[in-house]
N, C-alpha and C positions, 0 to 999 in steps of 0.2 A: 458489438460490443463497446460501447462507451466508457472508458475509465475515468473517475475521476482526477486523476492525475496529483502534482504536488506543486509547490511553489516556495521556492527557498530563499529569502533575503540574506546576503551577506552582507556585514556589516565590520567592516575595519575598525580596531578600535581605536581611539581618540590618540590625539598627540600626547608622547609621556616626558618624561626629560631627558630621556636618554636620544628619543626622536630630535626632541629642541636642540640640546648639544651635539648633533652629528654623528654621534656614538654609535655603534652595532649594537644591535639588542635582538637575542634571537630567544634564549631561555631566561634572559634574566630580566628581574621584576622591575620596573619603574614605575612612580606614580603619574597619572593623568598632569598632563599642567593645568593651571587655572584656564590659557585658553583653550586646551584639549576639552577642558569640563564642559566649558562655555560652545564649545561645536557640538558637542556631543547632545546636550539640552537642544540646540538648535537642530539636529538630525531626529530628535527624538521628538520634538514637536511638529516637524515634518511628518513624521509616521504616525501621528496620534490616532487617525482614522484608521490604522492598518492593525487588526485584531491578528495575535500569534495564538497558535494550537499547541506549540512546544518551542522553548529555546535552549540552545546550546551554545557554550564557551568553549574557548579553551581551558586550561586548569591554571593558566597565569592571570595574576588578577588586573592587569590592564583591560583584559577582554570581560572578565565579570562586571568589573567597575561600570563600563562602557554599557552593557546588557543592562543593568540595575537603573542606569538613569534613562534607558531607552522605553525601558518597562514603566518608570517612574511617571514618564511624560504622557504615554498614552493609557495609562490607568490600568497596567495588569498586572503592578511591582507584588499587590498582595496575593493574588490569585494566582502566580505563575511560578514555577519551581524552574531554576536553571540548571541543566546537565550540564556540569563540567567533563571534558573530555580529554585528556592529554594528546591523543591522536590530533588534536587540531593546534598543537604548539606551531610557533614559526620554526624555521630551520635553527639549529644549533651552531652556531660560530665558535666552538670548542674555545681557545686560549685567547680569541680575537673578541669574544665578549665584552663590551664595554671601551673596547680600541677606537678612536677617531675614525670614521670609514673610510677616510681619504687615506690614511695609514694602512688600514687592513687592505683594501682593495691594490695599494701599490704592493704590498708583499706579495699579494696574490698574482700581480700582473708580472712582477720579476721572475717569480716562480714560475710562469708561464712562457716567459721568454719576451715580454712585451716592455718596450722603455715607459710606457705609460699605461695607465687603467683604462685613459681614453681609449687607445690603439686595442686594449685587451676587450672592452666592452664591444667597439665596432665588427671585431673578427671570432667571437666564441659566443656559445648560447649558455643560457642560464644551468641547465646539467655540467656543461665543460667546466664553469667557474665554479660550480658549488664542487664537484671532484676536486678541481684544484686547492680550493678553500682545507679540505680534510688534508690533503697531502701536505699544504704547506704550514698548516699549524703545528709548531713544535711539539705538541702533545698527540697530536693525530687525533683528538676527541671531536672536532668539527663534524658533524653530519655530510656524509655526499649524497650525492642525490639519490641513490637507489634507499638509503637508509631513510631519509625524510621522506620520500614520494611514498614507500612500503606502510609507512607510519601512517600517514594521512589519508591513503586511498583506503586502509584498514578503517577508520573512523568514517571515510564517505560510505565507505559499503554499510556496517551497520546502520547508518541515517536514512540512507535509498531504500533498504530493505525493511525497515519498520515503516516509512510515512508513503512508500510510491502507493502513487493510485487510492490514498485516503481523502484528496481534495482538501488536504491539511496546509496550512501556510507555516511554514517553518522562520525562526529567526537563528543565523548562526553568526555569533559575533568571535574572530578569528583574527588574523595577521595577513599583511600584505601579500606575502610571498605564498603563504597557505592559500589565499582565495584564488589567486592569480591562476595557480596549479590547478585547483580543481576546478575551476572554469574551462580552464585549456582540456582539459580533462572529459569535462561533462557536452563543450561546446566546440565540437572539433574544427570549424571554420573560425574559430575567435581570431582574430586578426588584429586587434585592440589590446596589446599586451603594457599599456602604459603602467608604470608602477601606480599603485592605489593610492589615493587620499586618505589621511585622517577622517574618521566617522564617515567614510564614504558609504555609497548603498549600491550592491550590484543584485540583480535578480534574476535568478533562473528557472524556468516552471517548464514541467513535465508534463507532455500530452501528445498522444499520437505515437508513443514508442519512441520520443526522441525528448530530447530538451533544447529550451528555446530561452536564448538571451534577452531579456527585457529591458535591463540598464546594466550600465557599467559604469564604474568609478561614479558614480552621480552624487553631487551635493549640491543639485538644483533646487530639492524640496527644503533645505534647511530653513527655518521659520525663525526669528528674531520674537522677543519677548513683546506681545502687544504692549 
């Protein structure tokens, strides 16, 4: 018996002002920059012929604004409801939210016993660094890896349970870290874990009992105004 599968378009939100300034942005809200808005329109125009059956975002405005522009560009803005799911938020950086990234990572590196953040990145993995972030946060409010992943996984299971084997095409607009970890969970042999570009598209399709990665961190479809 053949199943219909499902196809999920993962889109990272457009550039925000905190992205532009090199500051930590997890649960903090910041508006899209003018360049960010332009790039999301370019992304949306490149997806003009891709029709979605359902659209999900995190509950942070940068993902909702990004999804709205994409739907506007492909003509689905009026007849498609965006479902907000807080499970798909970015990792929470606690009291480091809004701090310059170089300063925050420098603090975490020091906490982990490394002289520089470069040494830390070369010798640790993301779960280790996420756990250290919570420990180094003076308020211990930052999410560690299990806190982050258990939240995201809950949302992912809801999505998969609802749409698997429907033959539908889903748009999920979320965050760089969130999307990368979802894809690493769905695609065990994913070896490209490059940080995702703003407004980039990654596509995973489910068929034959497993997920397949069709695109990763793709901006080649971006299309300028005619």
